[in-house]
N, C-alpha and C positions, 0 to 999 in steps of 0.2 A: 244678767246685769252687764252693761257696757263699762268695763273697767277703764277704758281710755279717758273717761272724764276725770280720772285721778292723776293723769299724766301732767306734771307741772310744766314740762317743756314739750310743745307739740312739734316734734321734729323726727323725721325718719332716721336720723343719726343716733337717736336715743333708743337703747334696747331695754324695754320694760318687761321682758319675758319673765324674769324671776320675780319682779315686783308684782306683776299680775298674778303669778302663780300663788304667791303668799296672800295677796288680797282676795283671791278666790276661795280661800279656805273657809268652810262653813261649819266644820265639826266643833263640838263643844270644847274638847281638849285643845284643838288647834287655835281657836279664837281666843281662848283664855290665856294660852301661852303667848300669843302675839300681843295681847293686852298688857300682861305683866312684864313682858320683855321690852316694852316701849315702842314696838313696831308702829302702833297706831298714832304715835306722837311725832311723826316726821313732819307733818304740816296739818293745817286745819281740815283739809279734805280727807286725809287719812284718819284724823280724829273722828270725823263724822261717820266715816265708813265703820270704824270700830264700834261706835254707838249703835249703828244699824245692825251689825253682826250680833252684838251682845243682846240687843233688844229682841231679835228673832229667836235667840236661844231662850231668853227670859220668858217669852210668850208661851213657849212649849212646855217648859219644866216647872214654872213657878205657880204657886197658889197664892192669890192676892185677895185682899178685901174686895168683895163684890161692889162696894160703894166707890171704889177707886177705879179710874181708867188705867189701862195698862201702861201708857207713857208715864203717868204720874207715879205709879208703883215702881216702874223701872228706875226712874230718877231717884226715888227714895232709896231703893236697893243699891244703886251705883254709888250714891254719896257716902254710904256707910264704910266703904273701903277706899275711897278716893284719897283720904289723908295719908294712908299707908303708901299708896302708889306715888303720891306727891313727894313724900319723904324719901323714897327710893331715888326719885329723879333728882332731888336736891343733893343726895350723897354722890350720885353719879356725876352731877355737874361740878361738884367740888373737886372730885378726883380728876375729871377731865380738864378742869382749869389748871390744876397743879401739873399734870403730865404734859400739857400742851403749852405751858408757860404763859397762861393768861388768856387762852381762847375761850369762847363761850360755847356752851352745850345747848344747841338750839331746841332739842326736844323739851327742855325745861320751859322754854317760852310757850310752846304749844300746851304743855301741862297747865301753865298759868292761864292761858286762854280757855282751856277746858274747865278750869275752876270757875271762871266767869260764866261759861256756858251752862254749867249745871246749877249755878246758884243765882246769879243776877239775870242771865239771859235764858232762863229755863224754858220760857214760852217758845223761843226760837227752836230749841231742841225738840220740844214736844211736837211742834208743827212739822219739823223735819221728819221725825219718826213716823208720823201719820202719812205725810205726803210721799215719803220714799216708798211706801207700799205700792203706790201707783206709778210713779216715775222717779227713779232714784236720781238720775242726772239733773232733772229740773229741780227736785227738792234740794239737792246739794248746792246748786248755784243760788237758789233763793235764800237758803240758810246763810251762806257766806255773804250775800248782798245785805241781808238784814243785820248780820253781825257787824258789818261795816257801816250801817246806817244808810245804805243806798237802795234798800228794797222797799216794798209796799208797806211794811210794818212801821207804825209810828214809833220812833225811838227817841230817847232823850238826847239832849245836846251832847255832842262829842267834842271835847276840847282839844284832844290830840289824837290823830290817827296817822300811823306810819306803816305803809304797805311796802314790802320789799321782797323781791324774788332773789334768793341767794343760792349759790352753789357752795356746798360745804363737803369736805372730805374728812371722815372720821371712821375709825375701825376699818381702814382700808377699803371703804365703800363710798362711792360718790352718791350724794343725795341732794335733792332740790327741795327747798323750803319756801313756801309762801308765808311770810311772817306778818302778822297783824298785831302790833303792840301799842302800848301807851294809850289805851282807850279809857277815858275818864268820864263817868256818868254824872249827870246832875243829880244831886241828892233828893230833889223834890220831884223828879220825873222818872222814877224807876219803872221798868216794864211791869205790867200787871198781867197775870195769867187769868185763866178762866176761874171765876169765883166758885168756891165750894158750893155744891148743891144746884148750880145753874145747869140747865139742860144743854147738851152739845147739839150741834147742827143735826147729826144723825138721829139723836133722840127726838128732836122736834119733828123731823120728817116721819119717824115711826109713830109718834103721837098722832099726827094728822092721818096716817094710814089706818091706825086702829079706830079713829073716829069715823073714817069712811067705811070701815067694816061694819059699823053699827048703823050706817045710813044717816049719820048726823050731818055730814058734809060731803061735798064732791071729792072724789079721789084725785090726787095729783096725776096728771097724764104725762108720764116721762117720755112718751113718744112724740110730744109736741115741744121741741126745743125752742120754738119761737115764743112760747109762753114763759120760758124760764126767767127772763128779765123781770117780768111783772111779778112772778112768784117770789123771786129773789128780793124784790123791793118790799114785799109784804113781810118776809121773814127777817129782813134787815131791820124793819120797824119793831119786830118782836124781841130780838135779842142783841141788836146793835152790831152784829157781825157785818162786814162789808158786803155789798151786793156781789162783788166779783167772787168772793169766797163762797157765797151761796150758789152762784151760778156754777161754779166748779163742782160743788157738792151735788147739785141736781144733774149735771152732765155725767158725773161718776155713777149716780144711781141709774141713769139711762143706759149706760154701757154695761154695768154689772148687776144691777138690781138693788133694791133697798136692803134686802136681807142677805147680801153677798158675804161669803167668808171663803178664805182660801185654805185654811188649815185649822187645826184644833185650837190654837191660841186665838185666832180671829173669831171662831165660833164661840169660844168661852167669853170673849169680850162682848160680842153681840148679845149673848144671854144676860151678861151682867148689866149692860145698858138697859135692856128691856125690864129686867128685874128692878132696877133702880126706879125706872119710870112707873112700874106697877106699884111699888111701895109708896111713892109720892102720891099717886092717884088714890090709892086706898086710904092713906092717912088723911087726905083732904076730903074724903067722903064720896069720891067718884068711883063707886064700886063697879059700875058697868064697864068703865074704861079699864079698871084694874083687872076685871075678869077677862076682857079681850086680850090684855097684855099677858096674863097667865096662860091663856090658850096658845098664844104664839110661842111662849117659852116652852110649853109641853111639846109643841111640834118640833122645835129645835133640839130639845133634849132627846126626842125619839131619833132624830137624824144623828145625833151625837153617839147614841148607843149603837145604832146600825153601822156606824163607821168604826166602832170599837175604840172610841175616844174617851172612854170613861176614866 
């Protein structure tokens, strides 16, 4: 991961050696210490990095409901302790206000933004966690743009947006914060996430692949990117996701393969996605399709055992 995307001030005069060292920590104990100590609350970029680190740990060690996607399960898990973390930040902010004679504790503002991110803007965080697996830098910029209402995502009207780059010294350390505050959403236009029970883009592509295995339809040829636009248009009509996101999904499958996984957590998620698809097909009476899905699950379970990921 290129940690320079987290540098608030792009200048050779700034020494980010220690910051990069801490941001590069991936161990369970280290990441959780940084989370509870408030390190990830320096600015919105740091906050997203924190979610990315904790999500990677969550994928490896957590057992979740097979009917839930990993990002949704992670969000539910994270929300359970957020109130405690927010309370700690409030206490710290009060003490900081007293001892600095009225100065503001900026990490508290980031905590407030984080609260918005995990509750009202949760679809942005879900997309970030998924996209960051492919390109962290791009996913980071897209998430911040969407949070500010300038990205591709259709967002509600924002009545107040205040962006400010500030330099602040506290605890004898110089920090830089990109502050986004005062975001007010229209009550009738809240962001909507993926509806429960609706197939994801990946599940739809797997569905078509399983149908092709049975000879019912032609298989998607991922070696022909010139066809992606037309295929994306068809899938856009199926589930309403934009053509651009479908084209990105198809390109990702071209580069990595439809059944790609990088670690145990991603393999478990893939198995859960296909299991959900199998259950829906069997319940609807499409037993041939369910059988094809079950066969694919057994293949992946065999790979899982071979890698010692039980």
